[in-house]
C-alpha positions as CSV (number, residue, x, y, z in Angstrom):
1,M,0.0,0.0,0.0
2,I,2.7,2.6,0.7
3,A,4.9,1.6,-2.3
4,Y,1.6,2.4,-4.4
5,L,0.9,5.5,-2.7
6,L,4.3,6.7,-3.3
7,K,3.9,5.8,-6.9
8,R,0.8,7.7,-7.5
9,I,2.6,10.7,-5.6
10,L,5.5,10.7,-7.8
11,L,3.4,10.5,-10.9
12,L,1.7,13.5,-10.0
13,I,4.7,15.7,-11.0
14,P,5.1,14.9,-14.6
15,L,1.1,14.9,-15.1
16,M,1.2,18.4,-13.4
17,L,4.1,19.7,-15.7
18,G,2.1,18.1,-18.7
19,I,-1.1,20.0,-17.6
20,T,0.8,23.3,-17.0
21,L,2.4,23.2,-20.5
22,I,-0.6,22.6,-22.4
23,T,-2.9,24.9,-20.3
24,F,-0.2,27.9,-20.7
25,T,0.0,27.2,-24.5
26,V,-3.7,27.2,-24.9
27,V,-4.3,30.4,-22.8
28,H,-1.6,32.2,-24.7
29,L,-2.7,31.1,-27.9
30,A,-6.4,32.6,-27.2
31,P,-7.4,35.7,-29.0
32,G,-6.5,39.1,-27.4
33,E,-3.6,40.2,-25.5
34,P,-3.4,41.9,-22.3
35,V,-1.9,45.1,-23.4
36,E,-4.7,45.5,-26.3
37,M,-7.2,44.9,-23.7
38,Q,-5.7,48.0,-21.6
39,I,-5.0,50.1,-24.3
40,S,-7.9,49.7,-26.4
41,M,-10.0,52.5,-25.1
42,N,-7.5,54.8,-25.3
43,P,-6.5,55.9,-28.9
44,K,-3.5,58.4,-27.6
45,V,-1.5,55.4,-26.6
46,T,1.6,55.1,-29.0
47,A,3.5,52.2,-30.1
48,E,6.2,52.9,-27.9
49,A,4.1,52.7,-24.8
50,R,2.6,49.4,-26.1
51,E,6.2,47.9,-26.2
52,R,7.0,49.3,-22.9
53,L,3.8,47.5,-21.3
54,K,4.8,44.1,-23.2
55,E,8.3,44.6,-21.6
56,F,6.7,45.2,-18.1
57,Y,4.7,42.0,-18.5
58,G,7.1,39.9,-20.1
59,L,5.2,39.5,-22.9
60,D,7.9,40.4,-25.2
61,K,9.9,37.4,-24.5
62,P,9.3,33.8,-26.8
63,L,6.6,31.8,-25.5
64,H,8.6,29.1,-24.3
65,V,10.8,31.7,-22.4
66,Q,7.7,33.0,-20.5
67,Y,6.8,29.2,-19.8
68,A,10.2,28.6,-17.9
69,V,10.1,31.8,-16.3
70,W,6.5,31.2,-15.0
71,V,7.3,27.5,-14.0
72,K,10.6,28.8,-12.1
73,K,8.2,30.9,-10.3
74,L,5.7,28.3,-9.8
75,V,7.8,26.1,-7.8
76,M,8.4,28.7,-5.4
77,L,4.7,29.0,-5.2
78,D,4.8,32.2,-6.9
79,F,2.0,32.8,-9.1
80,G,3.3,36.2,-10.3
81,R,1.5,39.3,-10.4
82,S,-2.0,40.4,-11.6
83,F,-1.8,42.2,-15.1
84,A,-4.8,44.1,-13.7
85,P,-4.1,48.0,-13.0
86,D,-3.6,47.1,-9.4
87,N,-0.8,44.6,-10.2
88,R,-1.1,42.8,-6.9
89,P,0.3,39.3,-6.3
90,V,-2.3,36.6,-7.8
91,I,-1.7,34.3,-4.7
92,D,-3.2,37.4,-2.6
93,K,-6.2,37.8,-5.0
94,I,-6.8,33.9,-4.6
95,R,-6.3,33.7,-0.8
96,E,-9.1,36.5,-0.6
97,R,-11.6,34.7,-2.9
98,I,-11.2,30.8,-1.8
99,P,-12.7,30.9,1.5
100,I,-15.9,32.0,-0.2
101,T,-15.8,29.7,-2.7
102,L,-14.9,26.9,-0.4
103,S,-17.5,27.6,1.8
104,L,-20.4,27.8,-1.1
105,N,-19.4,24.3,-2.6
106,V,-18.8,22.7,0.8
107,I,-22.2,23.4,1.6
108,S,-23.5,22.5,-1.6
109,L,-21.6,19.2,-1.5
110,L,-23.1,18.5,1.8
111,I,-26.5,18.8,0.8
112,E,-26.0,16.8,-2.6
113,F,-24.5,13.8,-0.8
114,G,-26.5,14.4,2.2
115,L,-30.1,14.1,0.1
116,A,-29.1,12.3,-3.0
117,L,-27.7,8.8,-1.2
118,P,-31.2,8.5,1.0
119,I,-33.1,9.1,-2.3
120,G,-31.1,6.7,-4.2
121,I,-31.2,4.0,-1.9
122,L,-34.8,4.2,-1.0
123,A,-35.5,4.4,-5.0
124,A,-33.7,1.2,-5.3
125,I,-35.5,-0.5,-2.5
126,R,-38.8,0.8,-3.7
127,R,-38.3,0.1,-7.4
128,D,-41.2,1.0,-9.7
129,T,-43.1,2.2,-7.0
130,L,-44.8,6.0,-7.0
131,F,-41.6,7.0,-5.0
132,D,-39.3,5.7,-7.7
133,K,-41.3,7.2,-10.7
134,G,-41.5,10.5,-9.0
135,M,-37.6,10.5,-8.5
136,T,-37.1,9.5,-11.9
137,V,-39.2,12.6,-13.3
138,F,-37.0,14.7,-10.7
139,V,-33.8,13.3,-12.3
140,F,-34.9,14.4,-15.9
141,L,-35.7,17.6,-14.7
142,G,-32.6,18.0,-13.1
143,F,-30.4,17.1,-16.2
144,A,-32.6,19.0,-18.3
145,V,-32.8,22.5,-16.7
146,P,-29.8,24.8,-17.7
147,T,-28.2,26.1,-14.3
148,F,-28.3,29.4,-15.6
149,W,-31.8,29.5,-16.6
150,L,-33.1,28.1,-13.0
151,A,-31.0,30.7,-11.5
152,L,-32.7,33.5,-13.4
153,L,-35.9,32.2,-12.5
154,L,-35.6,31.9,-8.8
155,M,-34.1,34.9,-8.9
156,Y,-37.2,36.5,-10.7
157,L,-39.3,34.6,-8.5
158,F,-38.2,35.1,-4.9
159,G,-36.4,38.3,-5.4
160,V,-38.1,40.0,-7.6
161,T,-41.9,39.2,-7.5
162,L,-42.1,38.0,-3.9
163,G,-39.2,39.9,-2.5
164,W,-38.3,37.1,0.1
165,L,-34.8,36.9,-1.0
166,P,-31.9,38.8,-2.0
167,V,-30.6,38.2,-5.6
168,S,-26.8,39.4,-5.4
169,G,-24.1,39.6,-3.3
170,L,-23.2,38.2,-0.1
171,H,-24.4,40.8,2.6
172,S,-26.9,43.8,2.4
173,L,-25.9,47.2,2.6
174,G,-25.3,48.2,6.0
175,S,-25.0,44.9,7.2
176,E,-21.6,45.4,9.1
177,D,-23.8,47.5,11.7
178,Y,-26.0,44.3,12.3
179,G,-25.3,42.2,15.5
180,P,-24.1,38.6,14.9
181,F,-27.3,37.1,14.7
182,L,-28.8,39.3,11.9
183,W,-25.6,39.4,10.3
184,F,-25.5,35.8,10.0
185,W,-29.3,35.4,8.8
186,D,-28.6,38.1,6.3
187,M,-25.9,35.9,4.9
188,V,-28.4,32.8,4.7
189,K,-30.6,34.5,3.0
190,H,-28.1,35.7,0.3
191,L,-26.9,32.3,-0.1
192,L,-30.0,30.1,0.0
193,I,-31.0,30.6,-4.0
194,P,-27.3,30.1,-5.0
195,V,-26.5,27.1,-3.0
196,S,-30.1,25.8,-4.1
197,V,-28.9,26.2,-7.7
198,A,-25.6,24.7,-7.2
199,A,-26.9,21.7,-5.7
200,F,-29.9,21.0,-7.8
201,G,-28.4,19.4,-11.1
202,S,-25.8,17.2,-9.2
203,L,-28.4,16.1,-6.5
204,A,-30.4,14.7,-9.5
205,G,-27.6,13.1,-11.1
206,L,-26.2,11.2,-8.0
207,S,-29.2,10.2,-6.8
208,R,-29.8,8.6,-10.0
209,Y,-26.0,6.9,-9.8
210,M,-26.7,6.0,-6.0
211,R,-29.9,4.2,-7.4
212,S,-28.4,2.2,-10.3
213,T,-25.3,1.1,-8.1
214,M,-27.6,-0.1,-5.2
215,L,-29.7,-2.2,-7.6
216,D,-26.7,-4.0,-8.7
217,V,-25.7,-4.9,-5.3
218,I,-29.1,-6.0,-4.2
219,R,-29.2,-8.5,-7.1
220,Q,-25.9,-10.0,-5.8
221,D,-26.3,-13.7,-4.5
222,Y,-24.7,-12.9,-1.2
223,I,-27.5,-10.6,-0.5
224,T,-30.0,-13.1,-1.4
225,T,-28.3,-15.3,1.1
226,A,-28.5,-12.8,3.8
227,R,-32.1,-12.6,3.6
228,A,-32.5,-16.4,3.5
229,K,-31.0,-16.4,7.0
230,G,-33.5,-14.5,8.4
231,L,-31.9,-11.2,8.7
232,R,-34.1,-8.1,9.1
233,E,-34.6,-6.2,6.0
234,R,-33.0,-3.1,7.6
235,T,-29.9,-5.2,8.6
236,V,-29.4,-6.4,5.2
237,I,-29.5,-2.9,3.3
238,L,-27.3,-1.1,5.9
239,R,-24.8,-3.6,6.9
240,H,-24.4,-5.4,3.4
241,A,-25.5,-4.0,0.6
242,L,-25.0,-0.2,1.4
243,R,-21.2,-0.6,2.1
244,N,-20.5,-2.2,-1.3
245,A,-22.8,0.2,-3.2
246,L,-21.1,2.9,-1.7
247,L,-17.8,2.5,-3.2
248,P,-18.4,3.9,-6.8
249,V,-19.8,6.8,-4.7
250,I,-16.3,7.2,-3.1
251,T,-14.8,7.6,-6.5
252,L,-17.4,10.6,-7.5
253,L,-16.6,12.2,-4.1
254,G,-12.7,12.2,-4.7
255,L,-13.8,13.8,-8.2
256,S,-15.9,16.3,-6.4
257,V,-12.7,17.8,-4.8
258,P,-11.8,20.2,-8.1
259,G,-15.5,21.6,-8.0
260,L,-14.6,23.0,-4.2
261,I,-12.6,25.9,-6.4
262,G,-13.5,25.8,-10.1
263,G,-17.4,24.7,-10.1
264,S,-18.7,28.1,-9.2
265,V,-18.0,30.1,-12.2
266,I,-21.7,30.5,-13.7
267,F,-23.6,31.3,-10.2
268,E,-20.9,33.5,-9.0
269,T,-21.2,35.6,-12.0
270,I,-25.0,35.5,-12.0
271,F,-25.4,36.2,-8.2
272,A,-22.3,38.5,-8.1
273,I,-20.4,36.6,-5.2
274,P,-17.2,37.7,-4.7
275,G,-15.6,34.4,-4.9
276,M,-13.2,32.3,-7.2
277,G,-15.5,31.9,-10.1
278,Q,-16.2,35.4,-10.6
279,L,-12.5,36.3,-10.2
280,F,-11.9,33.7,-12.9
281,Y,-14.3,35.1,-15.3
282,G,-12.8,38.7,-14.9
283,G,-9.5,37.3,-15.3
284,V,-10.3,35.6,-18.7
285,M,-12.1,38.7,-19.7
286,A,-9.3,41.1,-19.1
287,R,-6.8,38.2,-20.5
288,D,-5.0,38.5,-17.3
289,Y,-2.7,35.5,-17.7
290,P,-1.2,35.2,-14.5
291,L,-4.4,35.1,-12.7
292,V,-5.8,32.6,-14.9
293,M,-3.0,30.4,-15.0
294,G,-2.8,30.3,-11.1
295,I,-6.6,29.3,-10.8
296,L,-6.2,26.8,-13.3
297,V,-3.5,25.3,-11.8
298,I,-4.7,25.1,-8.5
299,G,-7.8,23.4,-10.2
300,A,-5.6,20.9,-11.9
301,G,-3.8,20.2,-8.9
302,L,-7.2,19.4,-6.9
303,T,-8.4,17.3,-9.8
304,L,-4.9,15.0,-9.6
305,I,-5.2,15.0,-5.6
306,G,-9.1,14.1,-5.9
307,N,-8.3,11.4,-8.2
308,M,-5.7,9.9,-5.9
309,L,-7.8,10.5,-2.6
310,A,-10.6,8.4,-4.5
311,D,-8.4,5.3,-5.6
312,I,-6.9,5.9,-1.6
313,G,-10.6,5.7,-0.5
314,Y,-11.5,3.0,-3.0
315,A,-8.9,0.7,-1.5
316,F,-9.7,1.2,2.1
317,A,-13.0,0.5,1.7
318,D,-12.4,-2.6,-0.8
319,P,-10.1,-5.1,0.8
320,R,-9.8,-6.9,-2.3
321,I,-8.2,-4.0,-4.1
322,R,-6.0,-3.2,-0.9
323,H,-4.8,-6.6,-0.7
324,G,-4.1,-7.0,-4.4
325,Q,-1.9,-3.6,-4.2
326,G,0.1,-5.0,-1.5
327,R,1.1,-7.9,-3.6
């Protein structure tokens, strides 16, 4: 097991290097340049000023030289400075936004798994019942409804028409003067629609996936044997079937790790939430290469770590895999 872990960790290095190379090339080959984006609204900018800006940002060097300089800084955990007018370190901008995005996505993830697992299990146990058919309709709606369209509908209904909930930001104006309870309640009201939108689509798919894996498990011979021994149905489901049915879900949980940072671009932009998603969108629109690359590298790193955690969790949950790796 230890040898397997070391091998997986060492494999992350070339994978990460390859991802950064491809991403760096694609980002720099995209139409539009940071300098042109900054001076496009000022016709008085001279060619000399344009060249000085390119030199200041290091864009006058060949692409492979720019990549080598960027990787050298990355090894030292230096993501460079933003091309925005404030010229702040990228790591500072990311550090400010990560807690917001992380909190939103962790809450959404807890809701997704907390609701999807019991729904999928019950749908499998009560196959072809009214509950199962109702959940099937729910799943199709979850897959069919675009996230941004659902967000706009909820904003119009609860924010504009009914006026029950705010539709943008994290806090109301003047919320800094509220007491602790009112301040927290104000934030909860602001997050209610975004978190619901973020959880809805994944909840539908995950519940269906859980139903499918649970059906496969309860058809196995050892489940039939457990029932033939006279065990209660609750014991058969919770102690024998559920553990094996959760094995594929562990993989999904590991693959959900990258979404904690990069899975909120759409609803953060729609709801004007100052998180990583909104920061990434603004960076792409401004061609802020260091900022975009910094966020993409963090997302790629989380993807690789998530895959590794999924494999490790799978090995711990299934003794057959663990013993097979030990040999």
